[in-house]
C-alpha positions as CSV (number, residue, x, y, z in Angstrom):
1,L,-22.0,37.0,-41.4
2,L,-19.5,37.8,-38.7
3,Q,-22.2,37.5,-36.1
4,T,-23.3,34.1,-37.5
5,Q,-19.6,32.9,-37.5
6,A,-19.2,34.1,-33.9
7,T,-22.4,32.4,-32.8
8,A,-21.3,29.1,-34.5
9,S,-17.8,29.3,-32.8
10,F,-19.4,30.0,-29.4
11,R,-21.7,27.0,-29.8
12,R,-18.7,24.7,-30.7
13,Q,-16.8,25.9,-27.7
14,S,-19.8,25.4,-25.5
15,T,-20.3,21.9,-26.8
16,I,-16.7,21.0,-26.2
17,H,-16.8,22.4,-22.6
18,Y,-20.0,20.5,-22.0
19,M,-18.4,17.3,-23.2
20,I,-15.4,17.9,-21.0
21,K,-17.7,18.2,-18.0
22,M,-19.6,15.1,-19.0
23,K,-16.4,13.1,-19.3
24,Y,-15.4,13.7,-15.8
25,L,-18.9,13.3,-14.4
26,L,-19.0,9.9,-16.1
27,L,-15.6,9.0,-14.8
28,L,-16.6,9.9,-11.2
29,A,-19.9,8.1,-11.5
30,A,-18.2,5.0,-12.9
31,A,-15.5,5.1,-10.2
32,A,-17.9,5.5,-7.3
33,A,-19.0,1.9,-7.1
34,P,-15.6,0.2,-7.5
35,L,-14.1,2.7,-5.0
36,A,-16.5,1.4,-2.4
37,L,-15.4,-2.1,-3.2
38,G,-11.7,-1.6,-2.7
39,F,-10.1,-1.4,-6.1
40,A,-7.7,1.5,-7.0
41,P,-7.3,5.2,-6.2
42,S,-9.2,8.1,-7.9
43,L,-8.6,8.7,-11.6
44,I,-8.9,12.4,-11.4
45,G,-5.7,14.0,-10.1
46,N,-3.6,17.2,-10.5
47,I,-3.5,17.9,-14.2
48,N,-0.1,19.4,-13.9
49,T,1.5,16.1,-12.9
50,P,1.5,12.8,-14.8
51,H,-0.4,9.9,-13.3
52,T,1.5,7.0,-11.9
53,A,0.6,3.5,-13.1
54,L,-2.5,2.2,-11.4
55,H,-1.4,-1.5,-11.3
56,S,-3.0,-4.1,-9.2
57,L,-0.3,-3.4,-6.6
58,P,-1.5,-2.4,-3.1
59,N,-2.3,1.3,-2.6
60,S,-3.8,3.3,0.3
61,L,-7.4,2.3,-0.7
62,D,-6.5,-1.4,-0.7
63,T,-5.0,-1.0,2.8
64,L,-8.1,0.9,4.0
65,T,-10.7,-1.6,2.7
66,S,-8.6,-4.6,3.8
67,G,-8.3,-2.9,7.2
68,L,-12.1,-2.4,7.4
69,A,-12.5,-6.1,6.5
70,S,-10.3,-7.0,9.4
71,I,-12.3,-4.7,11.7
72,A,-15.5,-6.4,10.7
73,R,-14.1,-9.7,11.9
74,I,-12.0,-8.3,14.7
75,K,-13.0,-11.1,17.1
76,H,-11.8,-13.8,14.8
77,G,-8.6,-14.9,13.2
78,V,-6.3,-12.6,15.1
79,S,-5.1,-14.3,18.3
80,V,-4.4,-17.8,19.3
81,N,-7.0,-19.3,21.7
82,S,-5.7,-20.2,25.1
83,G,-7.5,-23.6,25.2
84,I,-5.8,-25.4,22.4
85,A,-4.0,-28.7,22.2
86,S,-1.7,-27.9,19.2
87,N,1.0,-26.3,21.4
88,G,0.8,-28.9,24.3
89,P,2.9,-32.0,24.9
90,A,0.5,-34.2,23.0
91,S,0.8,-32.0,19.8
92,K,2.9,-34.6,18.0
93,F,0.1,-37.1,18.3
94,L,-2.5,-34.7,16.7
95,P,-3.7,-34.9,13.1
96,T,-1.7,-32.9,10.5
97,I,-3.4,-30.8,7.8
98,K,-1.9,-32.0,4.5
99,K,-4.0,-29.9,2.0
100,L,-6.5,-27.1,2.1
101,F,-8.3,-26.3,-1.2
102,D,-9.0,-22.6,-0.7
103,M,-10.3,-19.5,-2.3
104,E,-9.3,-16.2,-0.6
105,N,-12.5,-14.2,-1.1
106,S,-14.9,-16.9,0.0
107,R,-17.0,-16.7,3.2
108,E,-16.8,-20.4,3.9
109,C,-13.0,-20.5,3.3
110,R,-12.6,-17.4,5.5
111,L,-14.3,-19.2,8.4
112,V,-11.9,-22.1,8.1
113,R,-8.8,-19.8,7.9
114,E,-9.9,-17.9,11.0
115,R,-10.1,-21.1,12.9
116,I,-6.7,-22.2,11.6
117,T,-5.2,-19.0,13.1
118,E,-7.0,-19.4,16.4
119,L,-5.8,-23.0,16.8
120,D,-2.3,-22.0,15.6
121,L,-2.1,-24.6,12.9
122,V,0.2,-25.2,10.0
123,V,-1.3,-26.2,6.6
124,S,1.3,-28.1,4.6
125,T,-0.2,-27.2,1.2
126,V,-2.8,-24.5,0.4
127,I,-4.1,-25.0,-3.1
128,P,-6.0,-22.2,-4.8
129,A,-9.4,-23.6,-5.9
130,C,-11.1,-20.9,-8.0
131,P,-13.4,-21.8,-10.9
132,N,-10.5,-21.2,-13.3
133,S,-7.6,-22.6,-11.2
134,R,-5.3,-25.3,-12.5
135,T,-6.7,-27.6,-9.8
136,V,-10.4,-28.1,-10.3
137,L,-12.6,-29.6,-7.5
138,E,-15.0,-31.8,-9.4
139,A,-17.2,-33.1,-6.6
140,S,-17.4,-30.1,-4.4
141,S,-16.3,-26.5,-4.0
142,A,-13.8,-25.0,-1.6
143,P,-13.1,-25.3,1.2
144,V,-11.9,-28.9,1.2
145,M,-9.4,-30.2,3.7
146,I,-7.3,-33.3,3.7
147,V,-6.0,-34.4,7.1
148,E,-3.8,-37.3,8.2
149,S,-4.4,-39.0,11.5
150,N,-2.8,-42.2,12.7
151,G,-1.3,-42.8,9.2
152,E,-4.7,-42.5,7.5
153,E,-5.9,-39.6,5.3
154,R,-9.4,-38.2,5.6
155,T,-11.2,-35.7,3.4
156,L,-13.4,-33.0,4.9
157,E,-15.8,-31.0,2.6
158,G,-17.4,-27.7,3.5
159,S,-16.8,-25.3,6.4
160,D,-19.2,-27.0,8.8
161,A,-17.5,-30.4,8.6
162,I,-14.0,-28.8,8.7
163,L,-14.8,-26.6,11.7
164,R,-16.3,-29.5,13.7
165,F,-13.2,-31.6,13.1
166,L,-10.8,-28.8,14.0
167,D,-12.6,-28.1,17.2
168,D,-12.9,-31.7,18.2
169,E,-9.3,-32.5,17.6
170,F,-7.4,-29.3,18.6
171,K,-9.6,-27.3,21.0
172,V,-9.5,-28.0,24.7
173,K,-13.1,-27.8,26.1
174,D,-13.5,-25.1,28.7
175,I,-16.3,-25.7,31.3
176,T,-16.7,-22.0,31.7
177,D,-18.1,-21.9,28.2
178,E,-21.3,-23.6,29.4
179,S,-24.5,-21.6,28.9
180,Q,-25.4,-19.4,31.9
181,G,-29.0,-18.8,30.8
182,G,-31.1,-15.7,31.4
183,E,-30.4,-12.3,30.0
184,E,-26.7,-13.0,29.4
185,D,-27.8,-15.9,27.1
186,V,-30.1,-13.6,25.1
187,A,-27.4,-10.9,24.8
188,G,-24.9,-13.5,23.7
189,E,-27.3,-14.8,21.0
190,L,-27.9,-11.3,19.6
191,L,-24.2,-10.6,19.5
192,S,-23.6,-13.9,17.8
193,K,-26.2,-13.1,15.1
194,A,-24.6,-9.7,14.5
195,D,-21.2,-11.4,14.2
196,D,-22.6,-13.9,11.7
197,A,-23.9,-11.1,9.6
198,L,-20.5,-9.4,9.5
199,V,-18.9,-12.4,7.9
200,F,-20.0,-11.2,4.5
201,V,-18.4,-7.7,4.9
202,P,-14.8,-8.7,4.0
203,G,-16.0,-10.2,0.7
204,I,-18.0,-7.1,-0.2
205,L,-15.1,-4.7,0.7
206,R,-12.6,-6.8,-1.3
207,A,-14.9,-7.7,-4.2
208,G,-13.1,-8.6,-7.3
209,R,-9.9,-9.7,-5.6
210,G,-8.9,-13.2,-4.6
211,S,-11.7,-15.0,-6.3
212,K,-10.3,-16.0,-9.7
213,V,-7.0,-16.6,-11.4
214,C,-5.9,-13.5,-13.3
215,G,-5.1,-13.4,-17.0
216,A,-1.4,-12.8,-16.2
217,A,-1.2,-16.3,-14.7
218,S,-3.6,-18.1,-17.0
219,S,-3.0,-21.8,-17.7
220,S,-3.0,-20.9,-21.4
221,L,0.2,-18.9,-20.9
222,D,3.7,-20.3,-20.4
223,V,4.2,-18.7,-17.0
224,P,6.8,-20.0,-14.4
225,R,5.4,-22.3,-11.7
226,P,7.1,-22.9,-8.4
227,E,8.4,-26.4,-8.1
228,K,8.3,-26.3,-4.3
229,P,5.4,-24.6,-2.3
230,L,6.2,-21.1,-1.1
231,V,6.0,-20.6,2.7
232,L,3.8,-17.8,4.1
233,Y,3.8,-16.7,7.8
234,S,0.4,-15.1,8.1
235,Y,-2.7,-14.8,10.2
236,E,-6.3,-14.3,8.9
237,G,-7.1,-11.0,10.6
238,N,-4.1,-9.1,9.3
239,Q,-5.0,-6.6,6.6
240,F,-1.6,-6.9,4.8
241,C,-1.6,-10.7,4.9
242,R,-5.0,-10.6,3.2
243,L,-3.5,-8.6,0.3
244,V,-0.7,-11.2,-0.2
245,R,-3.1,-14.1,0.0
246,E,-5.4,-12.5,-2.6
247,V,-2.5,-12.4,-5.1
248,L,-1.4,-15.9,-4.3
249,T,-4.9,-17.0,-5.2
250,E,-5.0,-14.9,-8.4
251,L,-1.6,-16.2,-9.5
252,D,-2.7,-19.8,-8.7
253,I,0.3,-20.4,-6.5
254,V,0.5,-23.3,-4.0
255,Y,2.0,-22.4,-0.6
256,E,2.5,-23.6,2.9
257,L,0.6,-21.6,5.5
258,R,2.3,-21.1,8.9
259,S,-0.1,-19.4,11.3
260,A,1.5,-16.7,13.4
261,G,-1.3,-14.9,15.1
262,K,-1.0,-12.9,18.3
263,G,0.2,-15.2,21.1
264,S,1.6,-17.8,18.7
265,P,4.9,-19.5,19.6
266,R,5.6,-19.4,15.9
267,R,6.3,-15.7,16.2
268,E,9.5,-16.6,17.9
269,E,10.3,-19.0,15.0
270,L,9.7,-16.1,12.7
271,A,11.9,-13.7,14.7
272,S,14.8,-16.2,14.6
273,I,14.5,-16.2,10.8
274,T,14.3,-12.4,10.4
275,G,16.8,-11.4,13.1
276,G,14.2,-10.1,15.5
277,S,11.0,-9.1,13.7
278,S,7.8,-11.2,13.9
279,Q,6.0,-9.0,11.4
280,C,3.5,-10.7,9.1
281,P,3.2,-11.3,6.3
282,Y,6.6,-12.9,5.7
283,L,7.3,-14.9,2.5
284,I,10.0,-17.6,1.9
285,D,10.5,-18.9,-1.6
286,P,12.6,-22.0,-1.5
287,N,12.8,-22.0,-5.3
288,T,14.7,-18.8,-5.4
289,G,16.0,-18.4,-1.9
290,I,14.1,-15.1,-1.5
291,K,12.9,-14.2,2.0
292,M,10.9,-10.9,2.5
293,A,8.4,-9.0,4.5
294,E,6.2,-6.0,3.5
295,S,3.1,-6.9,1.5
296,K,3.8,-4.5,-1.4
297,D,7.3,-5.9,-1.9
298,I,6.0,-9.5,-1.7
299,I,3.3,-8.8,-4.3
300,E,5.7,-7.1,-6.7
301,Y,8.0,-10.1,-6.3
302,L,5.2,-12.6,-7.0
303,Y,4.1,-10.7,-10.2
304,K,7.6,-10.5,-11.5
305,T,8.5,-14.1,-10.7
306,Y,5.3,-16.0,-11.3
307,A,3.2,-13.9,-13.8
308,D,3.6,-13.1,-17.4
309,F,3.0,-9.4,-16.6
310,T,1.6,-7.2,-13.8
311,P,-2.2,-6.9,-14.4
312,P,-3.7,-3.5,-14.9
313,S,-5.9,-1.8,-12.3
314,E,-9.4,-3.4,-11.9
315,L,-10.8,0.0,-11.2
316,L,-9.5,1.3,-14.6
317,K,-11.0,-1.7,-16.3
318,S,-14.4,-1.1,-14.7
319,V,-14.4,2.6,-15.6
320,S,-13.4,1.7,-19.2
321,G,-16.3,-0.6,-19.6
322,V,-18.7,2.1,-18.6
323,V,-17.1,5.3,-20.0
324,T,-15.6,4.2,-23.3
325,P,-18.8,3.1,-25.1
326,L,-20.5,6.4,-24.0
327,L,-17.7,8.7,-25.0
328,K,-16.4,7.0,-28.2
329,P,-18.9,8.9,-30.5
330,V,-18.1,12.1,-28.6
331,Y,-14.4,11.7,-29.3
332,K,-15.1,10.9,-33.0
333,A,-17.2,14.1,-33.3
334,I,-14.8,16.4,-31.5
335,A,-11.4,15.2,-32.9
336,P,-11.9,16.7,-36.4
337,L,-13.3,20.0,-34.9
338,Q,-10.3,20.4,-32.7
339,A,-8.1,19.8,-35.7
340,G,-9.8,22.6,-37.6
341,S,-12.2,20.7,-39.9
342,S,-14.7,23.6,-39.7
343,R,-12.4,26.2,-41.0
344,E,-13.4,28.0,-44.2
345,N,-10.4,26.8,-46.2
346,E,-11.3,23.1,-46.4
347,F,-8.4,22.3,-48.8
348,E,-5.9,23.6,-46.2
349,Y,-7.3,21.4,-43.5
350,K,-7.3,18.3,-45.8
351,S,-3.7,19.0,-46.8
352,E,-2.5,19.3,-43.2
353,L,-4.4,16.2,-42.3
354,A,-2.7,14.3,-45.1
355,E,0.7,15.5,-43.8
356,A,-0.2,14.3,-40.3
357,K,-1.3,10.8,-41.6
358,A,2.0,10.6,-43.6
359,K,3.9,11.4,-40.4
360,I,2.0,8.7,-38.5
361,F,2.8,6.1,-41.2
362,D,6.5,7.0,-40.9
363,E,6.4,6.7,-37.1
364,I,4.7,3.3,-37.0
365,A,7.2,2.0,-39.5
366,S,10.1,3.1,-37.4
367,A,9.7,0.6,-34.6
368,P,8.0,-2.8,-34.0
369,V,5.7,-1.3,-31.3
370,V,4.6,2.3,-31.3
371,I,2.1,3.7,-28.7
372,Y,0.4,7.1,-29.0
373,T,-0.4,8.6,-25.6
374,Y,-1.5,11.5,-23.4
375,S,0.8,12.1,-20.4
376,L,-2.1,12.7,-18.0
377,S,-4.3,9.8,-19.1
378,P,-4.4,6.9,-16.6
379,F,-5.2,4.6,-19.4
380,C,-2.1,5.6,-21.3
381,T,0.3,5.4,-18.3
382,E,-1.2,2.0,-17.4
383,A,-0.7,0.8,-21.0
384,T,3.0,1.8,-21.0
385,A,3.5,0.2,-17.6
386,L,1.9,-3.0,-18.8
387,L,4.2,-3.1,-21.8
388,D,7.2,-2.5,-19.4
389,S,6.1,-5.3,-17.1
390,A,5.7,-7.7,-20.0
391,G,9.3,-6.8,-21.2
392,V,8.1,-5.3,-24.5
393,S,10.1,-2.4,-26.0
394,Y,8.2,0.4,-27.6
395,E,8.4,3.9,-29.0
396,E,6.1,6.4,-27.3
397,V,4.6,9.3,-29.2
398,S,2.8,11.8,-26.9
399,L,0.1,14.1,-28.3
400,G,0.1,16.3,-25.2
401,K,-1.3,16.1,-21.7
402,E,-5.0,15.2,-22.6
403,W,-7.5,15.6,-25.4
404,I,-9.0,18.7,-23.8
405,P,-8.4,22.0,-25.6
406,G,-5.3,23.7,-24.2
407,L,-3.8,20.4,-23.1
408,I,-3.5,18.6,-26.5
409,D,-0.4,19.5,-28.5
410,D,-1.2,17.9,-31.8
411,P,-5.0,17.7,-32.6
412,L,-4.3,17.1,-36.3
413,K,-2.5,13.9,-35.5
414,R,-5.4,12.8,-33.3
415,A,-7.8,13.4,-36.2
416,A,-5.4,11.5,-38.5
417,L,-5.4,8.5,-36.1
418,L,-9.2,8.6,-36.3
419,E,-9.1,8.3,-40.1
420,I,-6.4,5.6,-40.1
421,T,-7.8,3.4,-37.3
422,G,-11.4,4.5,-36.7
423,S,-10.6,5.5,-33.2
424,S,-9.4,8.8,-31.8
425,S,-9.1,7.7,-28.1
426,L,-5.7,7.0,-26.7
427,P,-3.7,5.0,-26.1
428,N,-3.5,3.7,-29.6
429,I,-1.0,0.9,-30.0
430,F,0.6,-0.3,-33.2
431,V,2.5,-3.5,-33.7
432,G,4.2,-4.1,-37.0
433,G,2.4,-1.1,-38.4
434,N,-1.1,-2.3,-37.5
435,S,-3.2,-0.9,-34.7
436,I,-4.3,-3.4,-32.0
437,G,-6.4,-0.8,-30.3
438,G,-6.1,0.6,-26.7
439,L,-5.6,-0.8,-23.3
440,F,-8.8,-2.7,-22.9
441,S,-10.6,-2.4,-26.3
442,G,-9.6,-2.8,-29.9
443,N,-8.6,-5.6,-32.2
444,P,-7.8,-7.3,-29.9
445,G,-6.6,-4.6,-27.4
446,L,-3.4,-4.7,-25.4
447,L,-4.6,-6.6,-22.3
448,A,-6.5,-9.2,-24.4
449,A,-3.4,-9.7,-26.6
450,L,-1.2,-10.3,-23.5
451,E,-3.7,-12.6,-21.8
452,S,-4.1,-14.7,-25.0
453,G,-0.4,-14.9,-25.6
454,E,-0.7,-13.2,-29.0
455,L,1.3,-10.1,-28.3
456,K,4.8,-11.4,-28.0
457,P,4.7,-13.5,-31.2
458,M,3.3,-10.4,-33.0
459,V,6.1,-8.3,-31.7
460,E,8.7,-11.0,-32.7
461,T,7.3,-11.1,-36.3
462,A,7.3,-7.3,-36.4
463,M,11.0,-7.2,-35.3
464,K,12.0,-9.6,-38.0
465,S,10.3,-7.5,-40.7
466,M,12.1,-4.3,-39.6
């Protein structure tokens, strides 16, 4: 009998250890693809220190992938061309760019923005034109440019038409550009083809960013909108400017673009504003009087001022979509085992489980919002940070560092949560005594509740009933 019990115990421990290994293998596999596409940092860190929130704020990987995107297009959108008319004596007679309907992570739009930098132009109004933007282009897709020349407005659709117009109006023809023929011509053609192929690289490296309006700034939410366009000093080839423009697109914010590439006289203008620095990006918000540099500071400001909350990490969302469905049945099977369901005295286990359930009912009745967490879980730290950014007060109940044996402090409470809600994975968030699920999943789930505008009314109702 003792040998049989020992064998059964060994098998249970082996199963748990196998599941632990599988969890992290799945996390690594799910993270591999998004990491290559420039989302957020690795989910697996030092188990002795809590994770920091993996918000959609710039991190070292964002800087790296944006930098690689700039390197891929290093010949374009960095410096002002020498043969341009926009800085000459006749500049006041040239057309003005009134509007540019733009999507940051679009190949066609990128080509236009590169030329705008190279010709050192100002765009009075850049309007995000994603599929879910507030401004919808019915007849065509971005880029679309509206220019004014001799008192008349003209609409240009598509990158080819826009580039032809810009070159015709602002570029001074250089006779040394004429084809020389022979081997130099062939080499130039090959380099041109290679350069054309690289135009897709920035979009791949920054996939998922700057291509749609995020849920935190959805038109269905009552989010603040700037009355006056923001002003951004930027140039296309700068990796940090790209990060800011991505968020401006995702928050559906209209802004004035002032090109300040290398060699631009506008850098002197910028230095006079900042007191000496011509560093880009530089943001001016005439609505609040804020002026600031540093891409991370600018992005934090944009989220706090013009979003309902700071969105969670795209990497974490991608990982959750892959890992959660695979591990949910594993969690359900392991939670009761960790709590002691296999012990000989079944009555003792059920009695302790009932006490744990009673304690949970007391806890979720003690505050409008209660969240059960692990201190090392990136999903949990992101959920609490998301509640913080949304201005929602909550009580946090930690069950330990993680669900892994040796790291979980209260396995009985985890098993009790499974019986109460049908889910043993954390975070588990209760509003008004009812579980809404976790960060990305549940009924409806924290992110879904925020994006739909349901969460705050639910919290207000819960507060009134306390």
